[in-house]
C-alpha positions as a printed NumPy array, in Angstrom:
array([[135.427, 233.822, 112.182],
       [134.529, 237.471, 112.548],
       [131.702, 238.441, 114.831],
       [128.521, 239.811, 113.385],
       [126.925, 242.937, 114.85 ],
       [124.029, 242.905, 117.316],
       [121.728, 239.929, 117.623],
       [123.486, 238.104, 114.78 ],
       [126.558, 237.581, 116.954],
       [124.732, 234.809, 118.833],
       [125.914, 231.425, 117.478],
       [122.377, 230.052, 117.808],
       [121.089, 232.636, 115.3  ],
       [123.882, 231.831, 112.865],
       [123.138, 228.107, 113.267],
       [119.434, 228.716, 112.719],
       [120.057, 230.646, 109.487],
       [122.491, 227.964, 108.33 ],
       [119.955, 225.202, 108.926],
       [117.283, 227.244, 107.182],
       [119.535, 227.741, 104.158],
       [120.454, 224.049, 103.954],
       [116.868, 222.856, 104.363],
       [115.669, 225.307, 101.712],
       [118.335, 224.113,  99.284],
       [117.403, 220.464,  99.892],
       [113.688, 221.243,  99.508],
       [114.255, 223.043,  96.192],
       [116.549, 220.297,  94.876],
       [114.08 , 217.54 ,  95.752],
       [111.213, 219.519,  94.248],
       [113.067, 220.017,  90.977],
       [114.088, 216.362,  90.905],
       [110.518, 215.263,  91.554],
       [109.216, 217.574,  88.839],
       [111.774, 216.253,  86.345],
       [110.92 , 212.663,  87.229],
       [107.196, 213.38 ,  86.938],
       [107.627, 214.916,  83.496],
       [109.369, 211.797,  82.216],
       [106.784, 209.395,  83.6  ],
       [103.708, 211.484,  82.807],
       [103.32 , 210.059,  79.315],
       [100.125, 208.042,  79.004],
       [100.644, 204.329,  78.452],
       [ 97.743, 204.197,  75.993],
       [ 97.287, 206.765,  73.231],
       [ 94.406, 209.152,  73.763],
       [ 91.21 , 208.359,  71.943],
       [ 90.911, 210.4  ,  68.786],
       [ 87.953, 212.766,  68.573],
       [ 85.901, 212.304,  65.441],
       [ 85.037, 215.411,  63.491],
       [ 82.252, 215.436,  60.873],
       [ 84.466, 217.019,  58.212],
       [ 86.701, 213.961,  58.23 ],
       [ 84.098, 211.756,  56.578],
       [ 81.374, 214.114,  55.353],
       [ 82.362, 216.082,  52.258],
       [ 81.255, 219.712,  52.232],
       [ 79.346, 221.234,  49.377],
       [ 80.862, 224.294,  47.685],
       [ 78.274, 226.507,  49.434],
       [ 79.227, 225.047,  52.831],
       [ 82.922, 225.538,  52.111],
       [ 82.249, 229.15 ,  51.145],
       [ 80.231, 229.758,  54.322],
       [ 82.979, 228.185,  56.403],
       [ 85.58 , 230.399,  54.724],
       [ 83.527, 233.517,  55.489],
       [ 83.23 , 232.556,  59.154],
       [ 86.949, 231.863,  59.449],
       [ 87.893, 235.127,  57.743],
       [ 85.611, 237.062,  60.12 ],
       [ 87.539, 235.579,  63.051],
       [ 90.801, 237.222,  62.036],
       [ 93.16 , 238.121,  64.865],
       [ 93.009, 241.754,  65.988],
       [ 95.936, 244.092,  66.524],
       [ 96.411, 243.002,  70.161],
       [ 96.525, 239.319,  69.222],
       [ 92.959, 238.677,  70.364],
       [ 89.811, 237.957,  68.477],
       [ 87.746, 241.118,  67.828]])
């Protein structure tokens, strides 16, 4: 093994950096494994309750549909991808 210049020639420094590298690799690997495991088991056991919306059961009059269409058309996306 070739010697490193200056303070890095001390075997204790090389050992310290080696341990730091190994512990970092183990920490990253366990974190990724935990994240992957959490993503698989994060599905809810019971389906979420559906939110009721009035338009599902209350028919709109033609005037209400027209007013709704005007509101939606006024909310068109601007040039930067944001609402004006």
